[in-house]
py3Dmol code that shows the C-alpha trace and the ligand (Angstrom):
import py3Dmol

protein = """\
ATOM      1  CA  MET A   1      50.069  46.492  51.791  1.00  0.00           C
ATOM      2  CA  LEU A   2      53.340  44.958  53.029  1.00  0.00           C
ATOM      3  CA  VAL A   3      53.974  41.215  53.275  1.00  0.00           C
ATOM      4  CA  ASP A   4      56.554  39.803  55.665  1.00  0.00           C
ATOM      5  CA  SER A   5      57.530  36.532  53.922  1.00  0.00           C
ATOM      6  CA  HIS A   6      59.350  35.044  56.869  1.00  0.00           C
ATOM      7  CA  ILE A   7      58.552  35.682  60.498  1.00  0.00           C
ATOM      8  CA  HIS A   8      58.797  33.396  63.544  1.00  0.00           C
ATOM      9  CA  LEU A   9      55.630  34.533  65.259  1.00  0.00           C
ATOM     10  CA  ALA A  10      55.787  31.692  67.749  1.00  0.00           C
ATOM     11  CA  ARG A  11      59.101  32.898  69.019  1.00  0.00           C
ATOM     12  CA  LEU A  12      57.866  36.473  69.767  1.00  0.00           C
ATOM     13  CA  PRO A  13      56.141  37.814  72.826  1.00  0.00           C
ATOM     14  CA  GLU A  14      52.292  38.198  72.687  1.00  0.00           C
ATOM     15  CA  PRO A  15      52.070  36.899  69.091  1.00  0.00           C
ATOM     16  CA  VAL A  16      48.279  37.308  68.700  1.00  0.00           C
ATOM     17  CA  ALA A  17      48.348  40.838  69.926  1.00  0.00           C
ATOM     18  CA  LEU A  18      51.233  41.506  67.516  1.00  0.00           C
ATOM     19  CA  ALA A  19      49.299  39.917  64.720  1.00  0.00           C
ATOM     20  CA  GLN A  20      46.427  42.320  65.582  1.00  0.00           C
ATOM     21  CA  HIS A  21      48.725  45.358  65.255  1.00  0.00           C
ATOM     22  CA  LEU A  22      50.342  44.036  62.094  1.00  0.00           C
ATOM     23  CA  HIS A  23      46.842  43.609  60.644  1.00  0.00           C
ATOM     24  CA  ALA A  24      45.897  47.158  61.696  1.00  0.00           C
ATOM     25  CA  ARG A  25      48.943  48.369  59.739  1.00  0.00           C
ATOM     26  CA  ASN A  26      47.849  46.405  56.653  1.00  0.00           C
ATOM     27  CA  ILE A  27      50.834  44.005  57.022  1.00  0.00           C
ATOM     28  CA  ARG A  28      50.389  40.345  56.014  1.00  0.00           C
ATOM     29  CA  TRP A  29      52.799  37.568  56.880  1.00  0.00           C
ATOM     30  CA  THR A  30      53.931  34.014  56.487  1.00  0.00           C
ATOM     31  CA  ALA A  31      54.799  32.622  59.968  1.00  0.00           C
ATOM     32  CA  VAL A  32      57.486  29.913  59.887  1.00  0.00           C
ATOM     33  CA  ALA A  33      57.841  27.138  62.384  1.00  0.00           C
ATOM     34  CA  CYS A  34      61.076  25.100  61.950  1.00  0.00           C
ATOM     35  CA  GLU A  35      61.174  22.683  64.853  1.00  0.00           C
ATOM     36  CA  PRO A  36      58.568  20.463  66.573  1.00  0.00           C
ATOM     37  CA  TRP A  37      57.718  22.692  69.634  1.00  0.00           C
ATOM     38  CA  GLU A  38      57.301  25.634  67.248  1.00  0.00           C
ATOM     39  CA  TRP A  39      54.874  23.711  64.984  1.00  0.00           C
ATOM     40  CA  THR A  40      52.522  23.089  67.930  1.00  0.00           C
ATOM     41  CA  LYS A  41      52.736  26.677  69.207  1.00  0.00           C
ATOM     42  CA  LEU A  42      52.329  28.218  65.733  1.00  0.00           C
ATOM     43  CA  ALA A  43      49.216  26.123  65.032  1.00  0.00           C
ATOM     44  CA  GLN A  44      47.645  27.420  68.327  1.00  0.00           C
ATOM     45  CA  ILE A  45      48.552  31.052  67.357  1.00  0.00           C
ATOM     46  CA  TRP A  46      47.104  30.539  63.922  1.00  0.00           C
ATOM     47  CA  GLU A  47      43.816  29.205  65.325  1.00  0.00           C
ATOM     48  CA  GLU A  48      43.552  32.191  67.693  1.00  0.00           C
ATOM     49  CA  CYS A  49      44.365  34.641  64.907  1.00  0.00           C
ATOM     50  CA  GLN A  50      41.799  32.988  62.648  1.00  0.00           C
ATOM     51  CA  GLN A  51      39.073  33.357  65.299  1.00  0.00           C
ATOM     52  CA  ASN A  52      39.938  37.037  65.458  1.00  0.00           C
ATOM     53  CA  GLY A  53      39.873  37.502  61.657  1.00  0.00           C
ATOM     54  CA  LEU A  54      43.547  38.116  61.357  1.00  0.00           C
ATOM     55  CA  THR A  55      44.730  35.448  58.926  1.00  0.00           C
ATOM     56  CA  GLU A  56      43.393  36.688  55.533  1.00  0.00           C
ATOM     57  CA  GLY A  57      46.359  37.073  53.182  1.00  0.00           C
ATOM     58  CA  CYS A  58      48.599  35.308  55.714  1.00  0.00           C
ATOM     59  CA  ASN A  59      50.077  31.897  55.698  1.00  0.00           C
ATOM     60  CA  LEU A  60      52.154  29.517  57.778  1.00  0.00           C
ATOM     61  CA  ALA A  61      54.995  27.086  57.217  1.00  0.00           C
ATOM     62  CA  PHE A  62      56.073  23.931  59.000  1.00  0.00           C
ATOM     63  CA  GLY A  63      59.457  22.351  58.445  1.00  0.00           C
ATOM     64  CA  ILE A  64      62.725  21.090  59.833  1.00  0.00           C
ATOM     65  CA  HIS A  65      65.566  23.572  60.063  1.00  0.00           C
ATOM     66  CA  PRO A  66      69.064  22.260  59.257  1.00  0.00           C
ATOM     67  CA  MET A  67      70.117  23.135  62.822  1.00  0.00           C
ATOM     68  CA  ILE A  68      68.005  20.188  64.127  1.00  0.00           C
ATOM     69  CA  ALA A  69      68.279  17.914  61.094  1.00  0.00           C
ATOM     70  CA  SER A  70      70.354  15.449  63.091  1.00  0.00           C
ATOM     71  CA  GLN A  71      67.708  15.201  65.833  1.00  0.00           C
ATOM     72  CA  VAL A  72      64.552  14.193  63.931  1.00  0.00           C
ATOM     73  CA  GLY A  73      63.166  10.666  63.828  1.00  0.00           C
ATOM     74  CA  ASP A  74      60.026   8.936  62.485  1.00  0.00           C
ATOM     75  CA  ASN A  75      57.761  10.509  65.066  1.00  0.00           C
ATOM     76  CA  GLU A  76      58.762  14.082  64.016  1.00  0.00           C
ATOM     77  CA  TRP A  77      58.320  13.263  60.346  1.00  0.00           C
ATOM     78  CA  ARG A  78      54.833  11.932  61.001  1.00  0.00           C
ATOM     79  CA  ASN A  79      54.048  14.945  63.061  1.00  0.00           C
ATOM     80  CA  LEU A  80      55.279  17.353  60.389  1.00  0.00           C
ATOM     81  CA  GLU A  81      53.035  15.607  57.787  1.00  0.00           C
ATOM     82  CA  ARG A  82      50.086  15.849  60.174  1.00  0.00           C
ATOM     83  CA  PHE A  83      50.505  19.651  60.413  1.00  0.00           C
ATOM     84  CA  LEU A  84      50.915  19.980  56.693  1.00  0.00           C
ATOM     85  CA  LEU A  85      47.830  17.961  56.000  1.00  0.00           C
ATOM     86  CA  LYS A  86      45.806  19.946  58.618  1.00  0.00           C
ATOM     87  CA  TYR A  87      46.722  23.204  56.872  1.00  0.00           C
ATOM     88  CA  PRO A  88      46.311  22.606  53.118  1.00  0.00           C
ATOM     89  CA  ALA A  89      47.827  25.984  52.126  1.00  0.00           C
ATOM     90  CA  ALA A  90      50.743  25.791  54.546  1.00  0.00           C
ATOM     91  CA  GLN A  91      54.237  25.879  53.097  1.00  0.00           C
ATOM     92  CA  VAL A  92      57.083  23.434  53.843  1.00  0.00           C
ATOM     93  CA  GLY A  93      60.142  24.851  55.594  1.00  0.00           C
ATOM     94  CA  GLU A  94      62.262  26.309  56.466  1.00  0.00           C
ATOM     95  CA  ALA A  95      64.505  23.592  55.135  1.00  0.00           C
ATOM     96  CA  GLY A  96      67.985  23.647  53.807  1.00  0.00           C
ATOM     97  CA  LEU A  97      71.720  23.610  54.557  1.00  0.00           C
ATOM     98  CA  ASP A  98      73.712  25.448  57.230  1.00  0.00           C
ATOM     99  CA  LYS A  99      77.435  25.062  57.540  1.00  0.00           C
ATOM    100  CA  ARG A 100      77.281  26.125  61.189  1.00  0.00           C
ATOM    101  CA  PHE A 101      75.450  22.997  62.273  1.00  0.00           C
ATOM    102  CA  PRO A 102      76.182  19.219  62.291  1.00  0.00           C
ATOM    103  CA  GLY A 103      75.512  17.100  59.203  1.00  0.00           C
ATOM    104  CA  TYR A 104      76.272  19.818  56.639  1.00  0.00           C
ATOM    105  CA  GLU A 105      78.860  17.710  54.719  1.00  0.00           C
ATOM    106  CA  MET A 106      78.123  16.411  51.254  1.00  0.00           C
ATOM    107  CA  GLY A 107      75.651  13.574  51.561  1.00  0.00           C
ATOM    108  CA  GLY A 108      75.160  14.328  55.253  1.00  0.00           C
ATOM    109  CA  ILE A 109      71.975  14.323  57.320  1.00  0.00           C
ATOM    110  CA  GLN A 110      71.160  17.970  56.512  1.00  0.00           C
ATOM    111  CA  GLU A 111      71.088  17.078  52.822  1.00  0.00           C
ATOM    112  CA  SER A 112      68.794  14.088  53.253  1.00  0.00           C
ATOM    113  CA  VAL A 113      66.405  16.015  55.512  1.00  0.00           C
ATOM    114  CA  PHE A 114      66.316  18.801  52.884  1.00  0.00           C
ATOM    115  CA  ILE A 115      65.682  16.362  49.987  1.00  0.00           C
ATOM    116  CA  GLN A 116      62.891  14.742  51.984  1.00  0.00           C
ATOM    117  CA  GLN A 117      61.203  18.121  52.565  1.00  0.00           C
ATOM    118  CA  ALA A 118      61.639  19.241  48.989  1.00  0.00           C
ATOM    119  CA  LYS A 119      59.900  15.946  47.980  1.00  0.00           C
ATOM    120  CA  MET A 120      57.073  16.563  50.443  1.00  0.00           C
ATOM    121  CA  ALA A 121      56.581  20.045  49.033  1.00  0.00           C
ATOM    122  CA  ARG A 122      56.383  18.693  45.479  1.00  0.00           C
ATOM    123  CA  GLU A 123      54.057  15.858  46.380  1.00  0.00           C
ATOM    124  CA  LEU A 124      51.773  17.992  48.439  1.00  0.00           C
ATOM    125  CA  GLY A 125      51.958  20.934  46.039  1.00  0.00           C
ATOM    126  CA  ARG A 126      53.347  23.332  48.592  1.00  0.00           C
ATOM    127  CA  ASP A 127      55.773  26.221  48.408  1.00  0.00           C
ATOM    128  CA  LEU A 128      59.105  25.468  50.040  1.00  0.00           C
ATOM    129  CA  GLN A 129      60.865  27.996  52.302  1.00  0.00           C
ATOM    130  CA  ILE A 130      64.636  27.407  51.887  1.00  0.00           C
ATOM    131  CA  HIS A 131      67.271  28.366  54.453  1.00  0.00           C
ATOM    132  CA  CYS A 132      70.831  28.382  53.193  1.00  0.00           C
ATOM    133  CA  VAL A 133      74.058  29.356  54.959  1.00  0.00           C
ATOM    134  CA  GLY A 134      76.642  27.831  52.754  1.00  0.00           C
ATOM    135  CA  ASP A 135      76.364  26.072  49.444  1.00  0.00           C
ATOM    136  CA  TYR A 136      73.451  27.437  47.332  1.00  0.00           C
ATOM    137  CA  GLY A 137      74.501  25.337  44.379  1.00  0.00           C
ATOM    138  CA  ARG A 138      73.984  22.185  46.435  1.00  0.00           C
ATOM    139  CA  ILE A 139      70.485  23.365  47.309  1.00  0.00           C
ATOM    140  CA  LEU A 140      69.581  23.838  43.666  1.00  0.00           C
ATOM    141  CA  THR A 141      71.071  20.496  42.734  1.00  0.00           C
ATOM    142  CA  ASN A 142      68.979  18.765  45.424  1.00  0.00           C
ATOM    143  CA  LEU A 143      65.763  20.714  44.869  1.00  0.00           C
ATOM    144  CA  GLY A 144      64.499  18.060  42.512  1.00  0.00           C
ATOM    145  CA  THR A 145      62.554  18.437  39.292  1.00  0.00           C
ATOM    146  CA  GLY A 146      58.971  19.422  38.674  1.00  0.00           C
ATOM    147  CA  SER A 147      59.125  22.417  41.052  1.00  0.00           C
ATOM    148  CA  ALA A 148      59.165  25.121  38.467  1.00  0.00           C
ATOM    149  CA  ALA A 149      55.619  26.477  38.592  1.00  0.00           C
ATOM    150  CA  ASN A 150      53.601  25.273  41.449  1.00  0.00           C
ATOM    151  CA  PRO A 151      54.821  24.787  44.154  1.00  0.00           C
ATOM    152  CA  ARG A 152      57.320  27.651  44.336  1.00  0.00           C
ATOM    153  CA  PRO A 153      60.586  27.357  46.278  1.00  0.00           C
ATOM    154  CA  LEU A 154      61.608  30.519  48.073  1.00  0.00           C
ATOM    155  CA  PHE A 155      65.092  31.451  49.183  1.00  0.00           C
ATOM    156  CA  HIS A 156      64.517  33.036  52.575  1.00  0.00           C
ATOM    157  CA  ARG A 157      67.090  35.651  53.638  1.00  0.00           C
ATOM    158  CA  PHE A 158      68.691  35.360  50.235  1.00  0.00           C
ATOM    159  CA  GLY A 159      72.535  35.619  50.238  1.00  0.00           C
ATOM    160  CA  GLY A 160      73.602  34.035  46.995  1.00  0.00           C
ATOM    161  CA  ASP A 161      75.406  35.578  43.980  1.00  0.00           C
ATOM    162  CA  ILE A 162      74.477  36.310  40.438  1.00  0.00           C
ATOM    163  CA  GLY A 163      75.268  32.782  39.137  1.00  0.00           C
ATOM    164  CA  ILE A 164      72.909  31.243  41.729  1.00  0.00           C
ATOM    165  CA  ALA A 165      70.283  33.868  40.997  1.00  0.00           C
ATOM    166  CA  LYS A 166      70.276  32.983  37.340  1.00  0.00           C
ATOM    167  CA  ARG A 167      70.131  29.218  37.913  1.00  0.00           C
ATOM    168  CA  ALA A 168      67.327  29.648  40.512  1.00  0.00           C
ATOM    169  CA  LEU A 169      65.325  31.994  38.283  1.00  0.00           C
ATOM    170  CA  GLU A 170      65.201  29.300  35.614  1.00  0.00           C
ATOM    171  CA  MET A 171      63.701  26.990  38.280  1.00  0.00           C
ATOM    172  CA  GLY A 172      61.027  29.515  39.257  1.00  0.00           C
ATOM    173  CA  VAL A 173      62.563  30.207  42.665  1.00  0.00           C
ATOM    174  CA  LEU A 174      61.461  33.342  44.580  1.00  0.00           C
ATOM    175  CA  PHE A 175      63.914  35.454  46.607  1.00  0.00           C
ATOM    176  CA  SER A 176      63.016  36.842  50.016  1.00  0.00           C
ATOM    177  CA  LEU A 177      65.245  39.728  51.035  1.00  0.00           C
ATOM    178  CA  HIS A 178      66.375  40.543  54.565  1.00  0.00           C
ATOM    179  CA  ALA A 179      68.469  43.618  55.601  1.00  0.00           C
ATOM    180  CA  ASP A 180      71.436  41.241  55.471  1.00  0.00           C
ATOM    181  CA  SER A 181      70.797  40.428  51.812  1.00  0.00           C
ATOM    182  CA  PHE A 182      71.935  43.880  50.811  1.00  0.00           C
ATOM    183  CA  LYS A 183      75.130  43.877  52.865  1.00  0.00           C
ATOM    184  CA  LYS A 184      76.989  41.370  50.676  1.00  0.00           C
ATOM    185  CA  MET A 185      78.247  42.967  47.530  1.00  0.00           C
ATOM    186  CA  ALA A 186      77.737  39.797  45.492  1.00  0.00           C
ATOM    187  CA  THR A 187      74.152  39.490  46.646  1.00  0.00           C
ATOM    188  CA  ALA A 188      73.402  43.163  46.023  1.00  0.00           C
ATOM    189  CA  GLU A 189      74.638  42.599  42.455  1.00  0.00           C
ATOM    190  CA  ALA A 190      72.372  39.549  42.092  1.00  0.00           C
ATOM    191  CA  ILE A 191      69.333  41.426  43.274  1.00  0.00           C
ATOM    192  CA  LYS A 192      69.701  43.870  40.387  1.00  0.00           C
ATOM    193  CA  ILE A 193      68.985  41.200  37.809  1.00  0.00           C
ATOM    194  CA  ILE A 194      66.020  39.575  39.619  1.00  0.00           C
ATOM    195  CA  PRO A 195      62.619  40.642  38.205  1.00  0.00           C
ATOM    196  CA  LYS A 196      60.552  42.542  40.792  1.00  0.00           C
ATOM    197  CA  ASP A 197      57.778  39.927  40.853  1.00  0.00           C
ATOM    198  CA  TYR A 198      60.301  37.333  41.994  1.00  0.00           C
ATOM    199  CA  LEU A 199      61.280  39.416  45.005  1.00  0.00           C
ATOM    200  CA  ARG A 200      59.810  39.264  48.501  1.00  0.00           C
ATOM    201  CA  ILE A 201      60.790  40.954  51.733  1.00  0.00           C
ATOM    202  CA  GLU A 202      61.075  39.641  55.288  1.00  0.00           C
ATOM    203  CA  THR A 203      61.994  40.496  58.878  1.00  0.00           C
ATOM    204  CA  ASP A 204      62.993  36.938  59.954  1.00  0.00           C
ATOM    205  CA  ALA A 205      61.965  38.199  63.402  1.00  0.00           C
ATOM    206  CA  ASP A 206      62.620  35.680  66.095  1.00  0.00           C
ATOM    207  CA  GLU A 207      63.515  35.489  69.798  1.00  0.00           C
ATOM    208  CA  SER A 208      66.824  37.322  69.094  1.00  0.00           C
ATOM    209  CA  PHE A 209      64.801  40.480  68.459  1.00  0.00           C
ATOM    210  CA  MET A 210      63.853  40.543  72.188  1.00  0.00           C
ATOM    211  CA  ASN A 211      67.473  41.627  72.844  1.00  0.00           C
ATOM    212  CA  LEU A 212      67.329  44.610  70.566  1.00  0.00           C
ATOM    213  CA  PRO A 213      67.530  47.868  72.573  1.00  0.00           C
ATOM    214  CA  ALA A 214      64.612  49.279  70.613  1.00  0.00           C
ATOM    215  CA  LEU A 215      62.352  46.348  71.572  1.00  0.00           C
ATOM    216  CA  GLU A 216      63.299  46.037  75.222  1.00  0.00           C
ATOM    217  CA  SER A 217      59.950  45.897  77.073  1.00  0.00           C
ATOM    218  CA  ALA A 218      58.210  47.056  73.867  1.00  0.00           C
ATOM    219  CA  SER A 219      54.431  46.695  73.485  1.00  0.00           C
ATOM    220  CA  PRO A 220      52.897  44.602  70.643  1.00  0.00           C
ATOM    221  CA  GLU A 221      52.106  47.924  68.938  1.00  0.00           C
ATOM    222  CA  GLN A 222      55.753  49.030  69.169  1.00  0.00           C
ATOM    223  CA  TRP A 223      56.812  45.623  67.870  1.00  0.00           C
ATOM    224  CA  ALA A 224      54.499  45.999  64.847  1.00  0.00           C
ATOM    225  CA  LYS A 225      55.838  49.491  64.153  1.00  0.00           C
ATOM    226  CA  TYR A 226      59.478  48.221  64.319  1.00  0.00           C
ATOM    227  CA  LEU A 227      58.759  45.307  61.994  1.00  0.00           C
ATOM    228  CA  GLU A 228      56.962  47.646  59.541  1.00  0.00           C
ATOM    229  CA  GLN A 229      60.018  49.879  59.566  1.00  0.00           C
ATOM    230  CA  ILE A 230      62.274  46.940  58.597  1.00  0.00           C
ATOM    231  CA  LEU A 231      59.937  45.958  55.740  1.00  0.00           C
ATOM    232  CA  LEU A 232      59.772  49.549  54.467  1.00  0.00           C
ATOM    233  CA  GLU A 233      63.516  49.808  54.544  1.00  0.00           C
ATOM    234  CA  ASN A 234      64.017  46.576  52.605  1.00  0.00           C
ATOM    235  CA  GLN A 235      61.456  47.755  50.109  1.00  0.00           C
ATOM    236  CA  ALA A 236      63.274  51.043  49.725  1.00  0.00           C
ATOM    237  CA  LYS A 237      66.622  49.248  49.263  1.00  0.00           C
ATOM    238  CA  ILE A 238      65.106  47.191  46.452  1.00  0.00           C
ATOM    239  CA  ASN A 239      63.754  50.260  44.755  1.00  0.00           C
ATOM    240  CA  SER A 240      67.103  52.057  45.086  1.00  0.00           C
ATOM    241  CA  ILE A 241      69.154  49.283  43.392  1.00  0.00           C
ATOM    242  CA  GLN A 242      66.706  48.079  40.778  1.00  0.00           C
TER     243      GLN A 242
END
"""
ligand_1 = """\
1
ZN
Zn 63.679 31.545 59.892
"""
view = py3Dmol.view(width=600, height=400)
view.addModel(protein, "pdb")
view.setStyle({"model": 0}, {"cartoon": {"style": "trace"}})
view.addModel(ligand_1, "xyz")
view.setStyle({"model": 1}, {"stick": {}})
view.zoomTo()
view.show()
């Protein structure tokens, strides 16, 4: 069985049909929704998948991506909490820091939105999907205490170095690897020291995949096959460097 730890089902064409084909290939997933419209859409997809017996071993995540951290108000926070309470196993996230978007600076809005979500994850006892493009050290500093065992934080699309990996391991963090995780020399070195049971794999498939030549006018079955290939390749890369 393969598990895709981070997929944006709500951003893909024919998500329920895709879930059917992933299920047929014995692939499980955590579908992540990281902005308000995506929460609503993912909840609908999940309900439909559940009615079709496709959610066993799967999960979902609701959170606020740093790209929209500067746009959320009280309404969105209430709405996020509503989704998390409706789905008691759902993870929080993806949440984090991203230097490409507004509010990244030290003490900026991205940081406070991340801290708030890390707190929600701890209080609700949920795993936390972390997105970081930039300062991993600042993420760990702001993760808060009491998150060592349950819930588990997870670095999605991990891109940190060995120093970060060591600090994060002490905090019980999991590492989800994307094809890009293996491209950076420093991250490839870090992966070597991470115990296998702390490693996960992911496609991070989202709307950008629709532009891939291989997926142009692809059927849900072809999508599933393509995603499976990515997961197998990531797994093979882990096996080759560990
Ligand atoms: Zn994502």
